[in-house]
Each structure stands twice: as structure tokens, then as C-alpha cells.
N, C-alpha and C positions, 0 to 999 in steps of 0.2 A: 505493499499500500504505499502511497504517498509519505514522504518523510517530515517531521514537522516543520524545518524550513520552510519547504515548500507552502505546507498549509499558512503557516505565519503570515508569509510574503504573498499569498491570497487574498488573504483577510484583510491586510493593509491596503493593497490595491485597490479592494471594493469599496475600503473606508474614505480611499485618497480619491477615489473616480476614473482611478488610472486605467481606463477599459483596454485601451491595446497591452500595458502589462499585465494585465488581468489574464488576457487572452492568451499571452507569449506564454506563462506559467502554467496556464489547464494545459495548453497542450503539451508543455514538458510532462505535465502528470500523464497526461495521456498516453504518451509515448513511452514513459517509462511504465507502466501498466501493460501495456501491450507487450514488451520486451519481456515482462516475468511472466507471459502468456495470457494475462487478463485481459482477453481480447473484446469480451461484453462489454467491460467497465470502460475498457479505452474508447469503443467505438459512443458506446451511451452518452462519454465525456462529448467529443467530438459533434454528436447528433444536438447534444443541448447547444454548445456554441453556434452550429450553425443556424439552430432554430430561433437564438433568441438575435440572431445578428440581423436575418428577415425580420423578426417583430420590429427591433428598434429600423430597419428601414422604413418599413409602411408605418410606424406611426409618427418619425420625423418628417415623413413626404408632405407636402402641402395637398389640401384636399382637390382634386382633379375633377375636372366637367368632363361629361362622355365625350368621344370623338365625335363631332356631327358630322354625317350620312356621307359629305361632301369631301372627306379627306379619309374616313376610316381605311377605308380599303389601302390607302398609298402609304400609313403608316401601321408599325409595327412596337407598341409598347415593351418595352422590356425590362423585367427585374433580376437585376444581376448585382447583389449587394457587396462588389469589390470594394476593397481598399486602397491605398497608396501602398501600404506595407504588402498586399497580395502581388504588386510589379514586379517580376525582375528584370529591372534594364540598369541602364547606365546612369551614374548619380547625376550627370547633364541634364538628360532626358527627365529622370524626376524632379530635378529643378525647375524645369519647364512648365511640368505639369503642375506642381506646387505654384508657379507664379500665374497659370492660367487661373488657380480656384482663388488666390489671395485677391489678385484685381477683380475678383470678381463680386467676391466678398464685399469689398473696398470701393465696388465701381461710383458709388455716390461721392467720396472723395475727392475720386479722380475727375468726375467733371466737375467740382466745382473750381479746378482749375485748367477746364475745357478739353479734358485728355478722356478717351475712352478706355475701357476694358479690351483684354485679348479674348474674343468671342468669335473669331472665325478663323478657323485652325486648318493647316491642311496635314494629314496623318500617311507618312508613306513608307514602306518596307516592306521586306518578304511576306507572305502570308503566316500565321502563326505567331508572330512575336510580337503581339500582346497592343495592337490599332485597336479593336472593337472592345476590348477588355480595357483600355483607357476612356474610353467613352462613359464605361459602367463607373468607373472609379469617379468623373469627375460628375457625374449625375449624382452619386450617392454620395460624394463630399459636401455636394452643394445641394442637397437635398430637394430635389428636382426630377422630374419623370425622364427617362430616355425613350425618346423615338429614333427606331429605323425606318429610314425612308425605304421604301420597300421597291428597288428601280424596276422590279421586272413588270411589277403595276403602273409604271409611272412613262416608263419609254415605251411607245407604238411608233408603228408606220406611218400611220394619216397625219396628214399634214396639220400642224398647228396644234394636236390633243396633247402631245406631250410638254408643251408650254403652258398651256392651259390647268395640266394639272400640277406642273411644279408652283404656278400661281397660286394655286391651291393652298398647297402645302406653307409657301411664303407666308398669306395670310393670315393664315391658322396660328405661326409662329409669333405673329406678332397677339392675337388671343390669348394663348398657352406657352405661358413660359416656361422651356426644357430644353434638356438637350436634344440635338435632332444630329444623326448620325447619314451622313450618304455614303453608305458602303459602296464598295465596287464603283467609286466613281467615275471610271474611266467610261461607262456608258455612257456621260453627257459629258464631260469633260476632256475627250480626243483632241488632241492637237487638229488647228484645222490647215488644211492643206495636206493632210495623210493620203496615201492611193485609194483607202478605200471609204473617203469620205461621201458623203451625198449631200446634197443643200439642205435638207430637211435638218439634219444632224446641227450642219453649222448653223443655222436659225436657231437649234436650241441650244447651242453653247450663246451665241448671243443673249437670248433670253435670261439665261442662267447670269450671265454677268452682271446684266442691266438690274436682277432683282436682289444678286448680291450686293451690288452698290447701293443701291434705294433702301436695303432693308436696317431698319432701326431697332428692331426690336432688344427686348432684354433676353434672349434666348441664345444659345449657345451653338454655332453650327459647325459640327465637324466632318469633314470628308476623308474618308481612307482610301488608299490605292498603294497597288501591288508596285506601280513601275510609275513612277516621278517624269520620267524620260517622255512618256507617251503624251503627258496634260500639256493643254495649250499655254504658253508662254504670259497671257493677259490672265491667268486665273490668279497666278501668283500675287499681284499686287491689290487683288480683292482680299487674300486671308492674312490676317496678322501675326501669323506665326507658323511655323513648320516645323515638324516632329518628325524626326527621322528613327526609323526602329532597323535593327540588324538583328541579325542571328546571333544565338545567346554566345558569349566566351567560354572557356573551359571552367572557369569559375562559377559563370551564372548557370552553368548545367548542372554542375552540383546542387545547387541553392537550389535548384526547380526538383531535383530529385528529393532532395531535404522535406521540402514542402510541400509535395504530393504525395509522400510516404509518410508525415509526419506522424500519424497514428499506428504507423507500421513500420518501422525504424530497421532499415537494410541491414544486413548480415554482411560484412565484410565491406570493403575501399570502394566507393563509387566511383570514385577517379578510374579505378581501373576498365571502365566501362566508356570514358573519355574516345579511343580510337573508333567506337563502335559507333559512336553518335555523331562523326564527324558531318557537318551539313545540316544538323536536325533543326528545327526549330521548338519554340518553348512548349506548342500544341502539342509537337509530336513526340515529345520526351513525358509530357503528361500523360499522353494517351499508353504510351510503352507501362508505363508505371501503373497506371490503371489497370491495364489487362495484366500484369505483374501479380498486384495485389488479387484481383478477381482469381488466379489461378491457386496462389496459395491459400485462399481461403478455402475453396472448394477442395482444394485434395490435402488439405490439415498438413500445408507444407510451410517454412520459413521464406521469406521476403529474403534471397539471398541475391549476392550480385549476380551469381551463375542466375540466377532465375529469370533475371532482368535481362542479361547477356544473350538468353536464350530467345525470351522474347522480342528484344531490337530484331535478332536474326530471321524472325519469323516473317515480322513485319515489314523487312528489308528484302527477302524475298516473294514478299505478296507485289509489293511498288517496282522489283524488276518484272514481272509478268508483266504487270498494267503497262 
């Protein structure tokens, strides 16, 4: 069972209102219990922490009006209560995200000096490196709803229809303060002049540029792309900041593994897995850890470096076939 020092620290954190430290110690206790073979207790602790996080998120969020019928099919509201501590990214990138959050919280102070907070942000980098998760983090930290713009519902082949739908989304941003994520932004932001460009796509991009220029809502607009090089150059001056994501470094890979297996400590040195994880994203490593944990639980095995290595090998073979 948890030792006296950890119990005392847990109580102290609760009384001090230090939620982050409280969660950290609780996860340490969960990991220790799992290591001692008390997997049911370990899982109960992590489930309670997860449920409490969702409860806090729902309580702190502002009361939202229902999406009206004009925009309901174009927006997907997402509840993912991630925090800054959940992101495994560089200190520089984390500092940029914290700045966006801080400027938003103190936007009234900035406006007293005719300054605007950063609220139109471009996220770029390989798939699975934390772009969508960042949108969730910002929304959660600011207690705002997160809406993912459904590009498959927005973009159509009919002249003028896409621009009309985009206009409705931007109108809604003025009515409902929130974080709006344009994922797969390439669908409307491709550079004008590309060989596969058609006239309608050029008109869509022009419309989007105008809407971005005119927008003065209190909502945050995030656009995510895997390849910044195919975006139209005119877009960049419409964004207040650009966040560049990369595949995880060796240290970050180890951190991702430790976070993904917090309730099921790995037997052995995870660094032995680094050669096999070459070129993998954060999301891919998390999926590998999840698969390995499932196999360990279902077959009453320990979660070992060898088991993780076998899981990596299986996934690699599948992707080679694909």
C-alpha cells in the first residue's frame, strides 16, 4: 500500500489546492500499486482521476447554447480535457501555447493599449505530433468549448456553396465564443497557382482570407496542416502566430512511453526501444503502449520492454504491407 510520506503529501496538496501536484502523487501511488500486483486498485485510482478531470471540465465550462440548424452539421463539438502537462513538446512550443492562453485571459488589459491577443494560430507539423491535442489543451485551459470544423461537410464542388457555409461558421464564431479548429486545413488553404487548382478553389481561398481579415470575435481560430509548404503565402499574415510541431526526440519518446504506461510501469529500460521507434510520432507510440497494455492484461503478463518491442514489430509489419 502507499507509504506514509505519499499519503501526507497527498493530503497537503489537497488542502493547498495544488491540483497538479495532487494528481502527480496519486498517479505515483497508482504506479506503485500496479508494480506490486494490485492492478485493480491501480486502475481504480486512475479511473477516479480521469472521471474527476472530466467533471471539473464540465463544471467550469460556460453554459452553451445549442448549435443552431444552420451550422450544426458543419461543427463537431469535442470534449477532451487535456492540460498543458499532457503535451510532450519542446519548451519553446509550450511557452508559445502558454502565451496564447495568457494573452487571451488578459485580453482586456491589452486592448486598453490598442493591442490584440493572439487568437488566430496556424499549427503545422507531421500527423500525430500534438496539433489537435493542443486545440483541446487551449480550450480546456480557457474553459471554452472546442469546435472542430468538419471540412468534409464544408467543401463542396458547387460554385459558391463552400463560401456560404464558411460564412455561417464565421457568423457563429461571433455568437458563440469558443476555440474553432480547422483541421486538414489544406482543403481550403492550398497555394493559388498549383497545377491541380481550379477556379472555385481559388474563390474559396479568397473568401476565407476576407473572412479572416474581417473577423473580430472573441473566439480563437486554429488551423492545422501537415504540410505548411502547400499553403498560400497570403494566409500567413492573417495568422498571429505559427506553432511548428516535430516528431518526438529520443527524450520525448521515453516521456511519452512513461506517461502512456503510468498505471502499468514498464519492466526494463525503455531506451532499448529507441532504434525500433525511429520516425514514429507521439500518437503512434501511444497506440503501441495501449496495444501492449491490453495484451499484458488479457494474458496476465507483465508489461515488459520485450512485449513493447514485439508490439512495435507487429505494427511495423502491418504498415509495410499497406
